[in-house]
N, CA, C and O atoms as a GROMACS GRO file, in nm:
protein
  324
    1MET      N    1   0.070  -0.127  -0.003
    1MET     CA    2  -0.006  -0.003  -0.014
    1MET      C    3   0.070   0.122  -0.037
    1MET      O    4   0.189   0.097  -0.018
    2LEU      N    5   0.052   0.242  -0.070
    2LEU     CA    6   0.138   0.354  -0.080
    2LEU      C    7   0.053   0.476   0.012
    2LEU      O    8  -0.064   0.512   0.008
    3SER      N    9   0.157   0.515   0.085
    3SER     CA   10   0.098   0.649   0.136
    3SER      C   11   0.175   0.789   0.119
    3SER      O   12   0.278   0.817   0.058
    4THR      N   13   0.113   0.845   0.173
    4THR     CA   14   0.212   0.994   0.172
    4THR      C   15   0.169   1.065   0.294
    4THR      O   16   0.099   1.015   0.381
    5ILE      N   17   0.228   1.216   0.294
    5ILE     CA   18   0.147   1.268   0.416
    5ILE      C   19   0.101   1.402   0.365
    5ILE      O   20   0.161   1.456   0.272
    6VAL      N   21  -0.011   1.461   0.425
    6VAL     CA   22  -0.054   1.612   0.445
    6VAL      C   23  -0.017   1.696   0.468
    6VAL      O   24  -0.032   1.717   0.588
    7THR      N   25   0.051   1.804   0.399
    7THR     CA   26   0.114   1.939   0.443
    7THR      C   27   0.032   1.987   0.542
    7THR      O   28  -0.064   1.923   0.585
    8ASP      N   29   0.078   2.133   0.595
    8ASP     CA   30   0.026   2.218   0.688
    8ASP      C   31  -0.128   2.283   0.579
    8ASP      O   32  -0.244   2.298   0.617
    9THR      N   33  -0.083   2.304   0.472
    9THR     CA   34  -0.165   2.365   0.379
    9THR      C   35  -0.263   2.266   0.296
    9THR      O   36  -0.344   2.308   0.214
   10GLY      N   37  -0.251   2.172   0.319
   10GLY     CA   38  -0.365   2.053   0.275
   10GLY      C   39  -0.303   1.983   0.135
   10GLY      O   40  -0.385   1.945   0.052
   11GLN      N   41  -0.165   1.967   0.109
   11GLN     CA   42  -0.106   1.931  -0.025
   11GLN      C   43  -0.075   1.770   0.023
   11GLN      O   44  -0.080   1.720   0.136
   12ILE      N   45  -0.048   1.722  -0.081
   12ILE     CA   46   0.011   1.588  -0.078
   12ILE      C   47   0.087   1.555  -0.182
   12ILE      O   48   0.057   1.604  -0.291
   13THR      N   49   0.178   1.482  -0.173
   13THR     CA   50   0.281   1.453  -0.303
   13THR      C   51   0.217   1.302  -0.328
   13THR      O   52   0.203   1.220  -0.236
   14LEU      N   53   0.179   1.276  -0.468
   14LEU     CA   54   0.130   1.152  -0.508
   14LEU      C   55   0.270   1.063  -0.511
   14LEU      O   56   0.382   1.113  -0.517
   15PRO      N   57   0.245   0.929  -0.504
   15PRO     CA   58   0.391   0.860  -0.500
   15PRO      C   59   0.428   0.870  -0.621
   15PRO      O   60   0.360   0.927  -0.707
   16GLU      N   61   0.543   0.816  -0.643
   16GLU     CA   62   0.591   0.812  -0.797
   16GLU      C   63   0.494   0.709  -0.910
   16GLU      O   64   0.454   0.732  -1.024
   17GLU      N   65   0.479   0.577  -0.810
   17GLU     CA   66   0.406   0.460  -0.906
   17GLU      C   67   0.259   0.548  -0.909
   17GLU      O   68   0.213   0.553  -1.023
   18ILE      N   69   0.189   0.607  -0.822
   18ILE     CA   70   0.064   0.609  -0.830
   18ILE      C   71   0.081   0.733  -1.001
   18ILE      O   72   0.016   0.712  -1.104
   19ARG      N   73   0.177   0.846  -0.985
   19ARG     CA   74   0.166   0.939  -1.141
   19ARG      C   75   0.248   0.892  -1.248
   19ARG      O   76   0.248   0.953  -1.355
   20GLN      N   77   0.332   0.771  -1.229
   20GLN     CA   78   0.326   0.737  -1.343
   20GLN      C   79   0.194   0.610  -1.422
   20GLN      O   80   0.166   0.582  -1.538
   21HIS      N   81   0.145   0.566  -1.297
   21HIS     CA   82   0.017   0.484  -1.346
   21HIS      C   83  -0.082   0.569  -1.428
   21HIS      O   84  -0.105   0.541  -1.546
   22LEU      N   85  -0.150   0.691  -1.353
   22LEU     CA   86  -0.178   0.783  -1.408
   22LEU      C   87  -0.142   0.885  -1.552
   22LEU      O   88  -0.192   0.977  -1.617
   23LYS      N   89  -0.056   0.825  -1.548
   23LYS     CA   90   0.058   0.932  -1.629
   23LYS      C   91   0.033   1.078  -1.648
   23LYS      O   92   0.000   1.153  -1.740
   24LEU      N   93   0.070   1.089  -1.496
   24LEU     CA   94   0.045   1.236  -1.442
   24LEU      C   95   0.175   1.316  -1.473
   24LEU      O   96   0.285   1.264  -1.453
   25VAL      N   97   0.164   1.430  -1.517
   25VAL     CA   98   0.311   1.515  -1.519
   25VAL      C   99   0.310   1.672  -1.444
   25VAL      O  100   0.199   1.714  -1.412
   26SER      N  101   0.363   1.710  -1.431
   26SER     CA  102   0.411   1.846  -1.377
   26SER      C  103   0.284   1.911  -1.385
   26SER      O  104   0.252   1.890  -1.502
   27GLY      N  105   0.204   1.970  -1.339
   27GLY     CA  106   0.072   2.058  -1.443
   27GLY      C  107  -0.033   1.973  -1.426
   27GLY      O  108  -0.142   2.031  -1.416
   28SER      N  109  -0.035   1.859  -1.419
   28SER     CA  110  -0.140   1.773  -1.477
   28SER      C  111  -0.264   1.798  -1.376
   28SER      O  112  -0.251   1.830  -1.258
   29ARG      N  113  -0.392   1.779  -1.444
   29ARG     CA  114  -0.496   1.797  -1.330
   29ARG      C  115  -0.579   1.675  -1.300
   29ARG      O  116  -0.609   1.589  -1.382
   30VAL      N  117  -0.609   1.678  -1.184
   30VAL     CA  118  -0.682   1.557  -1.149
   30VAL      C  119  -0.844   1.588  -1.078
   30VAL      O  120  -0.878   1.699  -1.036
   31GLU      N  121  -0.914   1.491  -1.076
   31GLU     CA  122  -1.051   1.517  -0.988
   31GLU      C  123  -1.024   1.367  -0.917
   31GLU      O  124  -0.973   1.260  -0.950
   32PHE      N  125  -1.106   1.441  -0.766
   32PHE     CA  126  -1.136   1.329  -0.674
   32PHE      C  127  -1.311   1.322  -0.645
   32PHE      O  128  -1.401   1.406  -0.639
   33VAL      N  129  -1.302   1.188  -0.632
   33VAL     CA  130  -1.448   1.161  -0.644
   33VAL      C  131  -1.505   1.067  -0.501
   33VAL      O  132  -1.467   0.950  -0.510
   34ILE      N  133  -1.549   1.082  -0.433
   34ILE     CA  134  -1.631   1.037  -0.313
   34ILE      C  135  -1.776   0.920  -0.345
   34ILE      O  136  -1.895   0.949  -0.336
   35ASP      N  137  -1.720   0.798  -0.379
   35ASP     CA  138  -1.822   0.711  -0.408
   35ASP      C  139  -1.929   0.686  -0.272
   35ASP      O  140  -1.920   0.739  -0.161
   36GLU      N  141  -2.036   0.585  -0.322
   36GLU     CA  142  -2.141   0.592  -0.218
   36GLU      C  143  -2.089   0.521  -0.118
   36GLU      O  144  -2.143   0.523  -0.007
   37ASP      N  145  -1.952   0.432  -0.150
   37ASP     CA  146  -1.902   0.355   0.028
   37ASP      C  147  -1.849   0.437   0.061
   37ASP      O  148  -1.788   0.380   0.152
   38GLY      N  149  -1.808   0.555   0.065
   38GLY     CA  150  -1.743   0.666   0.096
   38GLY      C  151  -1.571   0.659   0.081
   38GLY      O  152  -1.489   0.715   0.154
   39GLN      N  153  -1.541   0.557  -0.055
   39GLN     CA  154  -1.443   0.554  -0.081
   39GLN      C  155  -1.382   0.685  -0.149
   39GLN      O  156  -1.464   0.746  -0.219
   40VAL      N  157  -1.241   0.747  -0.141
   40VAL     CA  158  -1.220   0.838  -0.232
   40VAL      C  159  -1.113   0.795  -0.362
   40VAL      O  160  -0.999   0.750  -0.356
   41LYS      N  161  -1.198   0.827  -0.477
   41LYS     CA  162  -1.093   0.812  -0.609
   41LYS      C  163  -1.026   0.918  -0.680
   41LYS      O  164  -1.038   1.036  -0.646
   42ILE      N  165  -0.956   0.879  -0.775
   42ILE     CA  166  -0.874   0.996  -0.832
   42ILE      C  167  -0.880   0.986  -0.965
   42ILE      O  168  -0.884   0.868  -0.999
   43PHE      N  169  -0.882   1.063  -1.057
   43PHE     CA  170  -0.911   1.076  -1.216
   43PHE      C  171  -0.832   1.135  -1.289
   43PHE      O  172  -0.842   1.254  -1.260
   44PRO      N  173  -0.762   1.122  -1.364
   44PRO     CA  174  -0.654   1.228  -1.422
   44PRO      C  175  -0.730   1.305  -1.531
   44PRO      O  176  -0.778   1.244  -1.627
   45LEU      N  177  -0.742   1.438  -1.518
   45LEU     CA  178  -0.810   1.457  -1.665
   45LEU      C  179  -0.745   1.504  -1.767
   45LEU      O  180  -0.785   1.592  -1.844
   46ASN      N  181  -0.619   1.434  -1.772
   46ASN     CA  182  -0.552   1.460  -1.878
   46ASN      C  183  -0.545   1.362  -1.996
   46ASN      O  184  -0.466   1.370  -2.091
   47VAL      N  185  -0.621   1.284  -1.981
   47VAL     CA  186  -0.646   1.190  -2.053
   47VAL      C  187  -0.686   1.175  -2.199
   47VAL      O  188  -0.798   1.216  -2.232
   48ALA      N  189  -0.610   1.124  -2.286
   48ALA     CA  190  -0.621   1.116  -2.404
   48ALA      C  191  -0.733   1.126  -2.465
   48ALA      O  192  -0.789   1.187  -2.374
   49VAL      N  193  -0.839   1.114  -2.571
   49VAL     CA  194  -0.953   1.124  -2.610
   49VAL      C  195  -0.976   0.955  -2.656
   49VAL      O  196  -1.083   0.895  -2.642
   50GLU      N  197  -0.862   0.901  -2.708
   50GLU     CA  198  -0.876   0.746  -2.746
   50GLU      C  199  -0.873   0.669  -2.649
   50GLU      O  200  -0.879   0.548  -2.667
   51THR      N  201  -0.863   0.733  -2.503
   51THR     CA  202  -0.853   0.583  -2.403
   51THR      C  203  -1.028   0.612  -2.377
   51THR      O  204  -1.085   0.518  -2.322
   52LEU      N  205  -1.099   0.711  -2.405
   52LEU     CA  206  -1.230   0.745  -2.362
   52LEU      C  207  -1.338   0.644  -2.469
   52LEU      O  208  -1.454   0.647  -2.427
   53SER      N  209  -1.325   0.589  -2.552
   53SER     CA  210  -1.355   0.497  -2.656
   53SER      C  211  -1.425   0.424  -2.594
   53SER      O  212  -1.363   0.344  -2.524
   54GLY      N  213  -1.592   0.414  -2.587
   54GLY     CA  214  -1.670   0.346  -2.532
   54GLY      C  215  -1.718   0.319  -2.396
   54GLY      O  216  -1.772   0.218  -2.350
   55ILE      N  217  -1.680   0.461  -2.325
   55ILE     CA  218  -1.703   0.488  -2.211
   55ILE      C  219  -1.834   0.512  -2.197
   55ILE      O  220  -1.875   0.494  -2.082
   56LEU      N  221  -1.944   0.559  -2.308
   56LEU     CA  222  -2.051   0.585  -2.326
   56LEU      C  223  -2.154   0.471  -2.375
   56LEU      O  224  -2.276   0.488  -2.360
   57HIS      N  225  -2.104   0.359  -2.432
   57HIS     CA  226  -2.154   0.229  -2.486
   57HIS      C  227  -2.279   0.250  -2.423
   57HIS      O  228  -2.284   0.284  -2.305
   58LEU      N  229  -2.398   0.228  -2.504
   58LEU     CA  230  -2.522   0.207  -2.484
   58LEU      C  231  -2.572   0.084  -2.548
   58LEU      O  232  -2.596   0.085  -2.669
   59PRO      N  233  -2.591  -0.036  -2.468
   59PRO     CA  234  -2.603  -0.151  -2.558
   59PRO      C  235  -2.731  -0.178  -2.618
   59PRO      O  236  -2.744  -0.277  -2.691
   60ASP      N  237  -2.861  -0.075  -2.587
   60ASP     CA  238  -2.976  -0.112  -2.634
   60ASP      C  239  -2.982   0.017  -2.784
   60ASP      O  240  -3.079   0.022  -2.860
   61ILE      N  241  -2.891   0.084  -2.792
   61ILE     CA  242  -2.884   0.167  -2.886
   61ILE      C  243  -2.876   0.135  -3.011
   61ILE      O  244  -2.787   0.049  -3.014
   62GLN      N  245  -2.919   0.153  -3.132
   62GLN     CA  246  -2.891   0.074  -3.250
   62GLN      C  247  -2.764   0.194  -3.307
   62GLN      O  248  -2.779   0.314  -3.326
   63ARG      N  249  -2.674   0.133  -3.320
   63ARG     CA  250  -2.586   0.187  -3.443
   63ARG      C  251  -2.643   0.262  -3.591
   63ARG      O  252  -2.680   0.195  -3.687
   64ALA      N  253  -2.643   0.417  -3.588
   64ALA     CA  254  -2.691   0.457  -3.722
   64ALA      C  255  -2.600   0.378  -3.824
   64ALA      O  256  -2.501   0.322  -3.777
   65SER      N  257  -2.621   0.368  -3.943
   65SER     CA  258  -2.553   0.294  -4.089
   65SER      C  259  -2.497   0.396  -4.113
   65SER      O  260  -2.519   0.482  -4.028
   66LEU      N  261  -2.393   0.442  -4.244
   66LEU     CA  262  -2.385   0.542  -4.336
   66LEU      C  263  -2.457   0.592  -4.394
   66LEU      O  264  -2.450   0.712  -4.418
   67GLU      N  265  -2.563   0.504  -4.438
   67GLU     CA  266  -2.646   0.561  -4.532
   67GLU      C  267  -2.774   0.687  -4.433
   67GLU      O  268  -2.829   0.787  -4.479
   68ASP      N  269  -2.787   0.620  -4.270
   68ASP     CA  270  -2.830   0.707  -4.228
   68ASP      C  271  -2.801   0.804  -4.161
   68ASP      O  272  -2.875   0.878  -4.095
   69MET      N  273  -2.661   0.808  -4.181
   69MET     CA  274  -2.601   0.920  -4.141
   69MET      C  275  -2.555   1.048  -4.245
   69MET      O  276  -2.538   1.165  -4.210
   70GLU      N  277  -2.542   0.996  -4.372
   70GLU     CA  278  -2.603   1.045  -4.510
   70GLU      C  279  -2.726   1.112  -4.523
   70GLU      O  280  -2.720   1.225  -4.572
   71THR      N  281  -2.856   1.061  -4.486
   71THR     CA  282  -2.955   1.153  -4.488
   71THR      C  283  -2.990   1.228  -4.373
   71THR      O  284  -3.070   1.321  -4.381
   72ALA      N  285  -2.922   1.186  -4.240
   72ALA     CA  286  -2.929   1.312  -4.176
   72ALA      C  287  -2.851   1.454  -4.227
   72ALA      O  288  -2.903   1.566  -4.235
   73ILE      N  289  -2.729   1.423  -4.253
   73ILE     CA  290  -2.689   1.500  -4.320
   73ILE      C  291  -2.727   1.612  -4.452
   73ILE      O  292  -2.695   1.731  -4.460
   74VAL      N  293  -2.787   1.549  -4.526
   74VAL     CA  294  -2.934   1.612  -4.643
   74VAL      C  295  -3.014   1.638  -4.585
   74VAL      O  296  -3.100   1.695  -4.652
   75ARG      N  297  -3.042   1.623  -4.466
   75ARG     CA  298  -3.162   1.718  -4.428
   75ARG      C  299  -3.122   1.769  -4.339
   75ARG      O  300  -3.212   1.848  -4.310
   76GLY      N  301  -3.024   1.783  -4.251
   76GLY     CA  302  -2.956   1.900  -4.193
   76GLY      C  303  -3.044   1.978  -4.078
   76GLY      O  304  -3.079   1.913  -3.980
   77PRO      N  305  -3.075   2.103  -4.088
   77PRO     CA  306  -3.127   2.149  -4.012
   77PRO      C  307  -3.274   2.164  -3.979
   77PRO      O  308  -3.329   2.194  -3.873
   78ASN      N  309  -3.341   2.121  -4.142
   78ASN     CA  310  -3.485   2.120  -4.112
   78ASN      C  311  -3.566   1.989  -4.059
   78ASN      O  312  -3.685   1.957  -4.066
   79ASP      N  313  -3.415   1.910  -3.989
   79ASP     CA  314  -3.495   1.808  -3.886
   79ASP      C  315  -3.548   1.849  -3.774
   79ASP      O  316  -3.632   1.786  -3.710
   80TRP      N  317  -3.486   1.992  -3.736
   80TRP     CA  318  -3.507   2.021  -3.612
   80TRP      C  319  -3.635   2.104  -3.573
   80TRP      O  320  -3.666   2.139  -3.459
   81THR      N  321  -3.712   2.132  -3.709
   81THR     CA  322  -3.826   2.217  -3.658
   81THR      C  323  -3.934   2.118  -3.626
   81THR      O  324  -4.042   2.157  -3.581
   0.00000   0.00000   0.00000
């Protein structure tokens, strides 16, 4: 288990292993979340877009075909009224 010390100003230094795992560098931003069990989780906010692929996967949603997308483009803003 890794640990660190909280300074008088509330700052901590993340252990190197954690920084490497989260790919954090000087100036990186992180977000802290307290989950329903009261555990604190840390998330890097400098995540590459490629790593986000699939996080919003909704299995019951049917994917649009290329033809459907092209039809929607042709309809354009007329479909919004």
